[in-house]
C-alpha positions in Angstrom: 0.0 0.0 0.0 1.3 3.5 -0.9 2.0 6.0 1.8 -1.2 8.1 2.0 -2.4 11.6 3.1 -5.8 11.6 4.7 -7.9 14.7 4.7 -10.7 14.7 7.3 -13.8 16.6 6.4 -17.6 16.9 6.4 -20.0 18.3 3.8 -19.6 21.8 5.1 -15.8 21.6 4.6 -15.6 19.3 1.6 -14.6 22.0 -0.8 -11.7 22.9 1.4 -10.6 19.2 1.3 -10.8 19.2 -2.5 -8.5 22.3 -2.6 -6.2 20.7 -0.1 -6.0 17.5 -2.2 -5.0 19.6 -5.2 -2.4 21.5 -3.3 -0.8 18.3 -2.1 -0.4 16.9 -5.6 0.6 20.1 -7.4 3.4 20.9 -5.0 5.0 17.5 -4.9 7.8 16.2 -7.0 6.6 12.7 -6.3 2.8 13.1 -6.8 2.5 9.5 -8.1 4.2 8.0 -5.1 1.4 8.7 -2.5 -2.3 8.6 -2.4 -4.7 11.3 -1.1 -8.0 10.2 0.5 -10.7 12.4 1.7 -12.6 11.0 4.8 -16.1 12.4 5.1 -17.8 12.3 8.5 -21.2 11.7 6.9 -19.9 8.4 5.5 -19.2 6.9 8.9 -22.5 5.5 10.5 -21.4 5.7 14.1 -21.6 9.5 14.1 -25.3 9.4 13.3 -25.9 7.2 16.4 -24.8 9.8 18.8 -26.5 12.9 17.4 -27.8 14.9 20.4 -25.8 12.9 23.0 -23.9 14.6 25.8 -20.1 14.5 26.3 -17.4 16.5 28.1 -15.4 19.2 26.3 -12.7 20.8 28.5 -14.6 19.8 31.6 -17.9 21.2 30.4 -21.0 19.3 29.2 -21.7 19.6 25.5 -24.1 18.0 23.0 -22.8 16.2 19.9 -24.0 17.8 16.7 -23.2 16.2 13.3 -23.9 19.6 11.6 -21.1 21.3 13.6 -18.4 22.7 11.3 -15.7 20.5 12.9 -17.7 17.3 13.5 -15.0 15.5 11.5 -12.3 15.8 14.2 -12.5 12.2 15.5 -11.6 11.0 12.0 -8.0 12.1 12.8 -7.7 8.7 14.5 -9.0 6.5 11.7 -6.1 6.4 9.2 -4.1 3.6 10.9 -7.1 1.3 10.6 -7.7 2.3 7.0 -4.0 1.5 6.3 -4.4 -1.9 7.8 -2.0 -0.8 10.6 0.9 -0.7 8.0 3.1 1.9 6.5 3.0 5.7 6.9 0.3 8.2 6.7 -0.2 11.9 7.2 -3.6 13.2 8.4 -4.6 16.9 8.0 -7.6 19.1 8.5 -9.6 20.4 5.5 -8.4 23.9 6.0 -4.7 23.0 5.5 -3.0 23.7 2.2 0.5 22.3 1.3 2.9 24.8 -0.1 5.9 22.4 0.1 6.4 18.8 -0.9 4.5 16.5 1.5 6.7 13.6 0.3 9.4 15.1 2.5 7.1 14.8 5.5 6.1 11.2 4.6 9.8 10.3 4.5 10.9 12.1 7.6 13.0 10.4 10.2 10.6 9.7 13.0 13.2 8.5 15.5 11.2 5.4 16.3 8.2 7.5 17.4 4.6 6.4 16.6 3.6 9.9 15.5 4.9 13.4 15.0 2.9 16.6 15.5 3.3 20.2 16.3 3.6 20.9 20.1 2.8 24.2 21.8 4.8 24.9 25.0 4.3 27.1 28.0 7.0 29.6 28.9 8.5 27.1 31.4 9.0 24.5 28.6 6.2 22.2 29.6 3.7 21.0 27.1 0.7 23.3 26.6 -1.1 21.1 24.1 -0.4 19.1 21.0 -1.9 20.0 17.7 -3.3 16.8 16.1 -4.6 18.7 13.1 -1.4 17.6 11.2 0.1 14.2 12.2 2.7 12.0 10.6 1.8 8.4 11.6 3.7 5.1 11.7 0.6 3.0 11.5 2.2 -0.2 12.7 2.9 1.5 16.0 -0.7 2.7 16.4 -2.6 -0.7 16.5 -4.3 0.5 19.7 -6.1 3.2 17.8 -9.8 2.2 17.3 -11.6 5.4 16.3 -15.2 4.0 16.5 -14.6 2.3 19.9 -13.0 5.4 21.4 -15.8 7.7 20.0 -18.4 5.5 21.6 -16.5 5.5 24.9 -16.4 9.3 24.8 -20.2 9.5 25.6 -19.8 7.6 28.8 -18.2 10.9 30.0 -15.5 9.0 31.7 -12.9 11.2 29.9 -12.8 14.5 28.1 -13.0 15.1 24.3 -9.9 17.4 24.5 -7.9 14.6 26.1 -8.4 12.6 22.9 -7.8 15.4 20.5 -4.8 16.8 22.3 -3.3 13.4 22.5 -3.3 13.3 26.3 -4.4 9.7 26.1 -1.3 8.7 24.1 1.8 7.5 25.9 4.4 10.3 26.0 7.1 8.0 24.5 5.0 7.6 21.3 5.0 11.3 20.4 7.6 13.3 18.6 7.6 17.0 17.8 7.0 18.2 14.2 8.4 21.6 13.0 5.9 24.4 13.3 6.2 25.0 9.5 4.4 21.7 8.8 1.3 23.2 10.6 1.7 26.9 10.3 -1.3 28.6 12.0 -2.5 31.4 9.8 1.1 32.2 8.9 2.4 32.2 5.3 6.1 32.9 5.0 8.9 31.4 2.8 9.5 28.8 5.5 5.8 27.6 5.6 5.3 24.1 4.4 1.6 23.7 5.2 -0.6 26.7 5.8 -3.4 26.1 8.3 -6.3 28.5 8.3 -7.0 27.5 11.8 -9.0 30.6 12.9 -12.4 29.6 11.8 -13.9 33.1 11.7 -11.4 34.3 9.1 -11.2 31.3 6.7 -10.7 33.1 3.4 -13.3 31.1 1.4 -16.1 32.0 3.9 -15.8 35.8 4.2 -19.2 37.4 4.6 -21.2 34.2 5.2 -23.2 33.7 8.4 -21.1 31.9 11.1 -22.1 28.3 11.2 -20.0 26.8 13.9 -20.8 26.3 17.6 -19.1 28.9 19.7 -18.0 28.3 23.3 -20.6 29.5 25.9 -18.7 31.8 28.3 -20.6 31.9 31.5 -19.5 34.4 34.3 -21.5 34.9 37.5 -24.4 33.0 35.8 -24.4 35.3 32.7 -24.2 33.5 29.4 -22.1 35.9 27.2 -22.6 33.9 24.0 -26.4 34.3 24.4 -26.0 38.0 25.0 -23.7 38.3 21.9 -26.2 36.5 19.8 -29.0 38.7 21.0 -27.0 41.8 20.2 -26.3 40.6 16.7 -30.0 39.9 16.1 -30.9 43.4 17.3 -28.5 44.8 14.8 -30.1 42.8 12.0 -27.1 40.4 11.7 -27.1 36.6 11.8 -27.2 35.4 15.5 -23.5 34.3 15.5 -22.3 37.1 13.3 -20.5 36.8 10.0 -17.1 35.4 8.8 -14.6 38.2 8.6 -11.9 38.8 5.9 -8.6 37.2 6.5 -6.0 39.8 7.5 -3.4 38.4 5.1 -4.4 39.0 1.5 -1.6 36.5 0.4 -3.4 33.7 2.1 -6.7 34.5 0.4 -4.8 34.7 -2.9 -3.3 31.3 -2.3 -6.6 29.6 -1.5 -8.4 31.1 -4.5 -5.4 30.6 -6.8 -5.7 26.9 -5.9 -9.4 26.9 -6.4 -8.9 28.6 -9.8 -6.6 25.7 -10.8 -9.2 23.2 -9.6 -11.9 24.9 -11.8 -9.6 25.2 -14.8 -8.6 21.5 -14.6 -12.1 20.3 -14.1 -11.6 19.0 -10.5 -14.6 21.2 -9.7 -17.2 22.7 -11.9 -18.8 26.1 -11.9 -22.2 24.4 -11.1 -20.6 22.7 -8.1 -19.2 26.1 -6.8 -22.6 27.7 -7.3 -24.2 24.9 -5.2 -21.5 25.5 -2.5 -22.4 29.2 -2.5 -26.1 28.6 -2.3 -25.5 26.3 0.7 -23.3 29.0 2.4 -20.3 26.8 2.3 -18.5 29.2 -0.1 -18.5 33.0 -0.1 -20.9 34.4 -2.6 -18.3 36.4 -4.6 -16.1 33.4 -5.1 -16.4 33.3 -8.9 -15.5 36.9 -9.1 -12.4 36.3 -6.9 -11.4 33.4 -9.0 -11.5 35.5 -12.2 -9.2 38.2 -10.8 -6.9 36.3 -8.5 -3.2 36.2 -9.6 -2.1 32.9 -11.1 0.1 30.9 -8.7 3.7 30.3 -9.6 
């Protein structure tokens, strides 16, 4: 089996995954040496079973919603099983776009670790959290990963969702650190290898659309500030959760729409498909105009 890159997604973020697949192949000198597979949350039956079920998120009760923008996140832990627990895989979010050759990542020296990912540290050098949004996986060393089983177990509330996503359940000895450039958070420099538009409110392909993700409910002294914010927006004639804002870096917008332009020109997506994405509010409504005027990528 070829080394593979897996992109986790759902219908709301599917177009981002298609752009990400295109970026991976166009920017590799070894495009035929690896596969790219998009994993859709809607294709996995176990998610439907738990719609409306409670779980813990950072110590607070939440309700599982399959329509949430990031309902795909547990799929990060599915690739080893799909690979038959053999070989190497990379898994990425659908808002991550390669600007370097992912083949270099797939062949990176893992120093006998089971996985590599970006790690954020506190000032004293202790681990703040691990970003599992990009991981290089040695699938043979991850035979204990059973996505569906762990997902079901999450709803017993015996452990917290963030413990899973932040890899707190993984033995420390299994985890190595990946250079930040392989998961560059809203930063595009000559050193960037994978751009991650991680700030949901400024994702470049959604500017102006009504916000469609669940926001954290901040409660202080019994006051729900998210509810107050939503009420304020409604009184102003805005969508309850507000609108997506422009990305502050025009170069990142140009990159995403330059890639989308290539997808359209090559037939990977059609204009009819883009119009359907716009009508579903998955793609900003001026997307075709942006595609026409965006500079061609080098």
